[in-house]
C-alpha positions as CSV (number, residue, x, y, z in Angstrom):
1,E,-80.1,25.8,-47.8
2,F,-76.9,26.3,-46.1
3,T,-78.3,26.2,-42.5
4,T,-79.8,23.5,-40.2
5,D,-81.6,23.6,-36.8
6,V,-79.9,21.9,-34.0
7,E,-82.3,21.1,-30.9
8,I,-80.9,20.9,-27.4
9,Q,-83.2,19.4,-24.9
10,L,-82.6,19.8,-21.1
11,E,-84.6,17.2,-18.9
12,Y,-85.0,18.0,-15.2
13,S,-87.0,17.7,-11.9
14,N,-87.6,20.3,-9.8
15,D,-89.5,19.1,-6.5
16,S,-88.4,22.4,-4.4
17,T,-90.8,25.0,-3.9
18,S,-88.2,27.4,-5.7
19,D,-87.8,28.4,-9.3
20,W,-84.2,27.6,-10.5
21,E,-82.5,29.0,-13.4
22,A,-80.2,26.7,-15.7
23,E,-77.2,28.4,-17.6
24,L,-76.2,26.4,-20.4
25,R,-73.4,26.6,-22.8
26,V,-73.0,23.7,-25.5
27,E,-70.2,24.2,-28.0
28,W,-69.6,21.7,-31.0
29,V,-66.0,21.2,-31.9
30,D,-63.9,19.9,-34.8
31,G,-61.2,17.1,-34.7
32,D,-58.3,19.7,-33.6
33,G,-60.5,21.0,-30.7
34,R,-61.4,24.4,-32.0
35,T,-65.0,25.3,-31.4
36,I,-67.0,26.0,-34.5
37,D,-70.4,27.0,-33.2
38,G,-72.7,26.8,-30.2
39,Y,-75.3,28.1,-27.8
40,R,-75.0,30.2,-24.7
41,G,-78.2,30.9,-22.7
42,S,-80.4,30.5,-20.0
43,E,-83.7,28.5,-19.2
44,D,-86.2,28.9,-16.5
45,L,-86.9,25.7,-14.3
46,D,-90.2,26.1,-12.6
47,N,-90.8,25.0,-9.1
48,E,-92.8,21.7,-8.2
49,T,-92.2,20.3,-11.4
50,R,-91.7,16.4,-11.2
51,H,-90.5,16.0,-14.9
52,E,-90.3,18.3,-17.5
53,M,-88.1,18.9,-20.8
54,Q,-87.0,22.4,-22.1
55,T,-86.0,22.7,-25.7
56,V,-84.0,25.4,-27.3
57,R,-83.6,25.5,-31.2
58,V,-80.4,26.9,-32.6
59,S,-79.7,27.6,-36.2
60,T,-76.3,26.8,-37.6
61,L,-74.2,26.3,-40.7
62,K,-74.4,22.6,-42.2
63,Y,-70.8,23.0,-42.9
64,G,-70.3,23.3,-39.1
65,I,-72.2,20.3,-38.3
66,D,-70.2,18.2,-40.8
67,R,-66.9,19.3,-39.3
68,A,-68.4,18.6,-35.8
69,R,-66.5,15.5,-33.9
70,K,-67.2,16.5,-30.1
71,L,-69.7,18.3,-27.9
72,K,-68.8,20.4,-25.0
73,I,-71.6,20.8,-22.6
74,E,-71.8,22.7,-19.4
75,I,-74.7,23.1,-17.3
76,S,-75.3,25.2,-14.0
77,A,-78.3,25.9,-12.0
78,N,-79.0,28.4,-9.6
79,P,-82.1,29.7,-7.6
80,D,-84.1,32.3,-9.3
């Protein structure tokens, strides 16, 4: 009743013969710049993939989503 799901989707292409790992950091921020909630994790990016979408589902409080004014998103990728 008090929570909701948020989907984070990472769309990528990986034409290389190596797998990669993407580190994701997503934060929703209030009007004063304070972090309300977020997600930090990693996703495997398979090799020789022309087009793929990874989806992460995170549960958070509806109250926090209502107060959010901005998203901070940081993505880095390294060979796996």
